[in-house]
Structure formats: structure tokens, C-alpha cells
OpenMM code with the backbone's topology and positions (N, CA, C; nanometers):
from openmm import Vec3, app, unit

residues = "MET LYS ILE LYS TYR LEU LYS GLN ALA PRO GLN GLY MET PRO GLY ASP VAL ALA GLU VAL PRO ASP LEU GLN ALA SER ILE LEU ILE LYS LEU LYS PHE ALA GLU ALA VAL ASP ASP GLY SER ILE ILE GLN PHE LEU LYS ASN LEU ASN GLY THR SER VAL VAL ASP ASP PHE GLY SER PHE VAL GLU LEU GLN LYS THR GLU ILE ASN PRO GLU MET ILE GLU GLN LYS PRO ILE GLN LYS PRO LYS PRO VAL LYS PRO LYS GLN ILE ARG ALA SER LYS ALA LYS".split()
positions = [
    Vec3(0.0858, -0.1159, -0.0009),
    Vec3(0.0004, 0.0003, -0.0001),
    Vec3(0.0897, 0.1233, 0.0000),
    Vec3(0.0481, 0.2271, -0.0668),
    Vec3(0.1248, 0.3497, -0.0741),
    Vec3(0.0762, 0.4425, 0.0369),
    Vec3(0.1754, 0.4955, 0.1131),
    Vec3(0.1424, 0.5852, 0.2224),
    Vec3(0.2252, 0.7116, 0.2146),
    Vec3(0.1770, 0.8153, 0.2820),
    Vec3(0.2514, 0.9401, 0.2962),
    Vec3(0.2738, 0.9641, 0.4449),
    Vec3(0.3988, 0.9788, 0.4844),
    Vec3(0.4299, 0.9965, 0.6262),
    Vec3(0.3879, 1.1348, 0.6725),
    Vec3(0.3219, 1.1418, 0.7913),
    Vec3(0.2812, 1.2670, 0.8499),
    Vec3(0.3754, 1.3131, 0.9604),
    Vec3(0.4378, 1.2175, 1.0280),
    Vec3(0.5330, 1.2454, 1.1359),
    Vec3(0.6628, 1.1741, 1.1033),
    Vec3(0.7673, 1.2097, 1.1776),
    Vec3(0.8949, 1.1430, 1.1607),
    Vec3(0.8827, 0.9994, 1.2101),
    Vec3(0.9239, 0.9071, 1.1271),
    Vec3(0.9178, 0.7649, 1.1583),
    Vec3(1.0527, 0.7025, 1.1252),
    Vec3(1.0807, 0.5819, 1.1767),
    Vec3(1.2093, 0.5196, 1.1489),
    Vec3(1.2401, 0.5012, 1.0002),
    Vec3(1.1357, 0.4813, 0.9204),
    Vec3(1.1591, 0.4566, 0.7762),
    Vec3(1.1203, 0.5738, 0.6878),
    Vec3(1.0874, 0.6894, 0.7428),
    Vec3(1.0503, 0.8013, 0.6587),
    Vec3(1.0354, 0.9309, 0.7338),
    Vec3(1.0529, 1.0398, 0.6617),
    Vec3(1.0365, 1.1726, 0.7164),
    Vec3(0.8997, 1.2260, 0.6747),
    Vec3(0.8487, 1.3292, 0.7420),
    Vec3(0.7181, 1.3860, 0.7044),
    Vec3(0.7191, 1.4295, 0.5576),
    Vec3(0.6162, 1.3885, 0.4848),
    Vec3(0.6023, 1.4218, 0.3445),
    Vec3(0.6507, 1.3141, 0.2499),
    Vec3(0.7288, 1.2187, 0.3021),
    Vec3(0.7792, 1.1092, 0.2169),
    Vec3(0.6654, 1.0178, 0.1768),
    Vec3(0.6678, 0.9696, 0.0526),
    Vec3(0.5715, 0.8728, 0.0031),
    Vec3(0.6460, 0.7424, -0.0144),
    Vec3(0.5875, 0.6332, 0.0403),
    Vec3(0.6557, 0.5033, 0.0321),
    Vec3(0.5546, 0.3923, 0.0086),
    Vec3(0.6052, 0.2857, -0.0497),
    Vec3(0.5250, 0.1635, -0.0740),
    Vec3(0.5623, 0.0648, 0.0373),
    Vec3(0.4669, 0.0315, 0.1224),
    Vec3(0.4938, -0.0583, 0.2349),
    Vec3(0.3892, -0.1705, 0.2354),
    Vec3(0.4187, -0.2814, 0.3057),
    Vec3(0.3196, -0.3890, 0.3161),
    Vec3(0.1901, -0.3416, 0.3806),
    Vec3(0.0797, -0.4048, 0.3474),
    Vec3(-0.0524, -0.3604, 0.3983),
    Vec3(-0.0594, -0.3618, 0.5491),
    Vec3(-0.0044, -0.4623, 0.6139),
    Vec3(-0.0082, -0.4705, 0.7596),
    Vec3(0.0635, -0.3516, 0.8219),
    Vec3(0.1842, -0.3222, 0.7740),
    Vec3(0.2621, -0.2109, 0.8256),
    Vec3(0.1912, -0.0778, 0.7980),
    Vec3(0.1306, -0.0647, 0.6810),
    Vec3(0.0600, 0.0569, 0.6485),
    Vec3(-0.0595, 0.0798, 0.7401),
    Vec3(-0.1368, -0.0269, 0.7667),
    Vec3(-0.2525, -0.0091, 0.8542),
    Vec3(-0.2118, 0.0321, 0.9961),
    Vec3(-0.1010, -0.0210, 1.0433),
    Vec3(-0.0536, 0.0169, 1.1786),
    Vec3(-0.0089, 0.1637, 1.1796),
    Vec3(0.0658, 0.2048, 1.0783),
    Vec3(0.1104, 0.3447, 1.0716),
    Vec3(-0.0073, 0.4408, 1.0583),
    Vec3(-0.1097, 0.4011, 0.9848),
    Vec3(-0.2288, 0.4858, 0.9697),
    Vec3(-0.3035, 0.4962, 1.1011),
    Vec3(-0.3202, 0.3838, 1.1733),
    Vec3(-0.3914, 0.3847, 1.3027),
    Vec3(-0.3179, 0.4663, 1.4079),
    Vec3(-0.1851, 0.4662, 1.4014),
    Vec3(-0.1046, 0.5432, 1.4980),
    Vec3(-0.0858, 0.6887, 1.4533),
    Vec3(-0.1492, 0.7276, 1.3446),
    Vec3(-0.1440, 0.8635, 1.2878),
    Vec3(-0.0024, 0.9045, 1.2447),
    Vec3(0.0798, 0.8063, 1.2075),
    Vec3(0.2120, 0.8369, 1.1547),
    Vec3(0.2058, 0.8572, 1.0050),
    Vec3(0.0986, 0.8086, 0.9401),
    Vec3(0.0906, 0.8165, 0.7949),
    Vec3(-0.0547, 0.8189, 0.7518),
    Vec3(-0.0751, 0.8544, 0.6257),
    Vec3(-0.2090, 0.8471, 0.5645),
    Vec3(-0.1944, 0.7729, 0.4311),
    Vec3(-0.3018, 0.7081, 0.3941),
    Vec3(-0.3018, 0.6325, 0.2682),
    Vec3(-0.3027, 0.7278, 0.1489),
    Vec3(-0.2286, 0.6899, 0.0481),
    Vec3(-0.2226, 0.7683, -0.0751),
    Vec3(-0.2867, 0.6857, -0.1845),
    Vec3(-0.3846, 0.7436, -0.2522),
    Vec3(-0.4520, 0.6741, -0.3627),
    Vec3(-0.4111, 0.7438, -0.4906),
    Vec3(-0.3163, 0.6855, -0.5636),
    Vec3(-0.2743, 0.7461, -0.6890),
    Vec3(-0.3581, 0.6988, -0.8065),
    Vec3(-0.4408, 0.5984, -0.7852),
    Vec3(-0.5318, 0.5523, -0.8877),
    Vec3(-0.4710, 0.4661, -0.9956),
    Vec3(-0.3421, 0.4450, -0.9916),
    Vec3(-0.2800, 0.3618, -1.0940),
    Vec3(-0.2260, 0.2348, -1.0311),
    Vec3(-0.2428, 0.1293, -1.1016),
    Vec3(-0.1906, -0.0004, -1.0589),
    Vec3(-0.0606, -0.0245, -1.1345),
    Vec3(0.0428, -0.0589, -1.0611),
    Vec3(0.1713, -0.0832, -1.1244),
    Vec3(0.1658, -0.2158, -1.1984),
    Vec3(0.2043, -0.2138, -1.3241),
    Vec3(0.2082, -0.3361, -1.4019),
    Vec3(0.3543, -0.3719, -1.4276),
    Vec3(0.3861, -0.4978, -1.4190),
    Vec3(0.5219, -0.5423, -1.4342),
    Vec3(0.5393, -0.6157, -1.5655),
    Vec3(0.6572, -0.6052, -1.6211),
    Vec3(0.6924, -0.6724, -1.7443),
    Vec3(0.6966, -0.8220, -1.7211),
    Vec3(0.6417, -0.8993, -1.8152),
    Vec3(0.6358, -1.0457, -1.8019),
    Vec3(0.7196, -1.1120, -1.9088),
    Vec3(0.7788, -1.2259, -1.8757),
    Vec3(0.8472, -1.3097, -1.9728),
    Vec3(0.7457, -1.3827, -2.0580),
    Vec3(0.7917, -1.4510, -2.1602),
    Vec3(0.7003, -1.5269, -2.2468),
    Vec3(0.6303, -1.6378, -2.1715),
    Vec3(0.6914, -1.6898, -2.0658),
    Vec3(0.6286, -1.7976, -1.9896),
    Vec3(0.5381, -1.7452, -1.8785),
    Vec3(0.5218, -1.6112, -1.8669),
    Vec3(0.4284, -1.5532, -1.7720),
    Vec3(0.4897, -1.5105, -1.6398),
    Vec3(0.6170, -1.5367, -1.6178),
    Vec3(0.6814, -1.4960, -1.4932),
    Vec3(0.7300, -1.3505, -1.5052),
    Vec3(0.7420, -1.2826, -1.3923),
    Vec3(0.7842, -1.1432, -1.3929),
    Vec3(0.9330, -1.1329, -1.4231),
    Vec3(0.9679, -1.0244, -1.4929),
    Vec3(1.1072, -0.9998, -1.5270),
    Vec3(1.1733, -0.9314, -1.4075),
    Vec3(1.2946, -0.9777, -1.3708),
    Vec3(1.3696, -0.9219, -1.2589),
    Vec3(1.4977, -0.8589, -1.3140),
    Vec3(1.5285, -0.7360, -1.2676),
    Vec3(1.6515, -0.6710, -1.3162),
    Vec3(1.7722, -0.7184, -1.2389),
    Vec3(1.8878, -0.6587, -1.2663),
    Vec3(2.0141, -0.7024, -1.2062),
    Vec3(2.0180, -0.6851, -1.0551),
    Vec3(1.9338, -0.5964, -1.0007),
    Vec3(1.9368, -0.5697, -0.8593),
    Vec3(1.8245, -0.6412, -0.7808),
    Vec3(1.7500, -0.7270, -0.8480),
    Vec3(1.6477, -0.8057, -0.7815),
    Vec3(1.5110, -0.7406, -0.7782),
    Vec3(1.4903, -0.6291, -0.8455),
    Vec3(1.3622, -0.5609, -0.8491),
    Vec3(1.2845, -0.6023, -0.9723),
    Vec3(1.1497, -0.5987, -0.9592),
    Vec3(1.0680, -0.6254, -1.0757),
    Vec3(1.0772, -0.5099, -1.1731),
    Vec3(1.0680, -0.5380, -1.3017),
    Vec3(1.0745, -0.4351, -1.4046),
    Vec3(0.9331, -0.3877, -1.4344),
    Vec3(0.9099, -0.2552, -1.4151),
    Vec3(0.7781, -0.1999, -1.4393),
    Vec3(0.7610, -0.1694, -1.5876),
    Vec3(0.6356, -0.1804, -1.6336),
    Vec3(0.6045, -0.1427, -1.7709),
    Vec3(0.6037, 0.0091, -1.7805),
    Vec3(0.6597, 0.0614, -1.8867),
    Vec3(0.6625, 0.2044, -1.9096),
    Vec3(0.5304, 0.2467, -1.9735),
    Vec3(0.4713, 0.3491, -1.9180),
    Vec3(0.3457, 0.3988, -1.9766),
    Vec3(0.3794, 0.4887, -2.0945),
    Vec3(0.3209, 0.4594, -2.2083),
    Vec3(0.3461, 0.5387, -2.3271),
    Vec3(0.2141, 0.5878, -2.3844),
    Vec3(0.2220, 0.6998, -2.4506),
    Vec3(0.1036, 0.7570, -2.5135),
    Vec3(0.0980, 0.7213, -2.6624),
    Vec3(0.1928, 0.6407, -2.7069),
    Vec3(0.2016, 0.6052, -2.8496),
    Vec3(0.1096, 0.4882, -2.8784),
    Vec3(0.0251, 0.5026, -2.9757),
    Vec3(-0.0605, 0.3956, -3.0185),
    Vec3(0.0157, 0.3116, -3.1218),
    Vec3(0.0274, 0.1798, -3.1008),
    Vec3(0.1032, 0.0974, -3.1943),
    Vec3(0.0538, 0.1033, -3.3374),
    Vec3(-0.0749, 0.1342, -3.3582),
    Vec3(-0.1289, 0.1411, -3.4919),
    Vec3(-0.0818, 0.2667, -3.5642),
    Vec3(-0.0404, 0.3695, -3.4874),
    Vec3(0.0014, 0.4950, -3.5479),
    Vec3(0.1475, 0.4906, -3.5940),
    Vec3(0.2213, 0.3932, -3.5482),
    Vec3(0.3627, 0.3821, -3.5855),
    Vec3(0.3723, 0.3338, -3.7301),
    Vec3(0.4490, 0.4073, -3.8082),
    Vec3(0.4629, 0.3709, -3.9472),
    Vec3(0.5578, 0.2512, -3.9571),
    Vec3(0.5109, 0.1472, -4.0169),
    Vec3(0.5936, 0.0282, -4.0277),
    Vec3(0.6501, 0.0203, -4.1679),
    Vec3(0.7822, 0.0103, -4.1754),
    Vec3(0.8479, 0.0004, -4.3048),
    Vec3(0.8643, -0.1472, -4.3380),
    Vec3(0.8444, -0.1808, -4.4647),
    Vec3(0.8626, -0.3215, -4.5019),
    Vec3(1.0078, -0.3625, -4.4860),
    Vec3(1.0293, -0.4841, -4.4434),
    Vec3(1.1629, -0.5361, -4.4240),
    Vec3(1.2223, -0.5680, -4.5596),
    Vec3(1.3398, -0.5139, -4.5853),
    Vec3(1.4070, -0.5378, -4.7141),
    Vec3(1.5065, -0.6507, -4.6954),
    Vec3(1.4918, -0.7481, -4.7775),
    Vec3(1.5855, -0.8608, -4.7725),
    Vec3(1.7101, -0.8211, -4.8479),
    Vec3(1.8251, -0.8566, -4.7937),
    Vec3(1.9474, -0.8245, -4.8657),
    Vec3(1.9578, -0.9028, -4.9958),
    Vec3(2.0099, -0.8349, -5.0975),
    Vec3(2.0252, -0.9018, -5.2267),
    Vec3(2.1335, -1.0069, -5.2171),
    Vec3(2.1108, -1.1232, -5.2774),
    Vec3(2.2129, -1.2270, -5.2695),
    Vec3(2.3388, -1.1832, -5.3453),
    Vec3(2.4499, -1.2113, -5.2859),
    Vec3(2.5790, -1.1754, -5.3456),
    Vec3(2.6339, -1.2981, -5.4186),
    Vec3(2.6728, -1.2752, -5.5418),
    Vec3(2.7302, -1.3868, -5.6175),
    Vec3(2.8720, -1.4114, -5.5689),
    Vec3(2.9071, -1.5377, -5.5514),
    Vec3(3.0442, -1.5623, -5.5107),
    Vec3(3.1411, -1.5241, -5.6216),
    Vec3(3.2545, -1.4736, -5.5820),
    Vec3(3.3552, -1.4330, -5.6797),
    Vec3(3.4134, -1.5553, -5.7453),
    Vec3(3.4137, -1.5526, -5.8785),
    Vec3(3.4661, -1.6684, -5.9516),
    Vec3(3.6153, -1.6530, -5.9696),
    Vec3(3.6846, -1.7562, -5.9423),
    Vec3(3.8306, -1.7574, -5.9562),
    Vec3(3.8617, -1.8347, -6.0851),
    Vec3(3.9393, -1.7741, -6.1710),
    Vec3(3.9755, -1.8385, -6.2949),
    Vec3(4.0897, -1.9386, -6.2686),
    Vec3(4.0778, -2.0426, -6.3390),
    Vec3(4.1863, -2.1432, -6.3242),
    Vec3(4.3121, -2.0892, -6.3898),
    Vec3(4.4230, -2.1071, -6.3277),
    Vec3(4.5479, -2.0558, -6.3858),
    Vec3(4.5926, -2.1472, -6.4987),
    Vec3(4.6631, -2.0911, -6.5906),
    Vec3(4.7109, -2.1697, -6.7044),
    Vec3(4.8197, -2.2641, -6.6590),
    Vec3(4.8171, -2.3822, -6.7116),
    Vec3(4.9170, -2.4824, -6.6761),
    Vec3(5.0497, -2.4467, -6.7432),
    Vec3(5.1573, -2.4709, -6.6793),
    Vec3(5.2890, -2.4403, -6.7392),
    Vec3(5.3436, -2.5550, -6.8136),
] * unit.nanometer
topology = app.Topology()
chain = topology.addChain("A")
for resn in residues:
    res = topology.addResidue(resn, chain)
    for name in ("N", "CA", "C"):
        topology.addAtom(name, app.Element.getBySymbol(name[0]), res)
């Protein structure tokens, strides 16, 4: 749960916004150390092809980047296949 600290606490200063476990957040809210923050967005994480979450080098989940670009609006260029290259022909040398 996302909270905003109202008083100085061991893990945050007044005004800090942090993501903490629900149990810890409910205790901090009841003790008036923090208030719940509703940002309205759910964090989505990048998934591998097998459905598991992608983890970066530091052990954190990789979040999906929010973009305003519509994939249909992106101009797609046709893929050009490289022209086949003829192998260089070597002439046979004249016999002596």
C-alpha cells in the first residue's frame, strides 16, 4: 500500500511517500504516523514469455513504461531482404 508519512518515523520523514506492506501501512495509519495515498494507478510489471515477472540485475521487478504512443500509429516499413551476393569466380590458372 502506498502511504505518505505525517510524522517522523524510522523509515521516513514527514512528506515522504513510500510503498509498504498492507499490515505495516494499517498500523502506521492507526497510529497517525501516515495516511493512505490513492494514486489511482496499478503498477504493471513486465512479463516473460512464460508468464513470470522480469527481474533486473538488482532483484527488483521491471515496471512497464506507460506510453502515449498507439502501436497502430507507428509507421511500419517493409523489411528489405538483402540481395544475394554472387560468389567471386576464380579463374583457373594456365598450366605451365
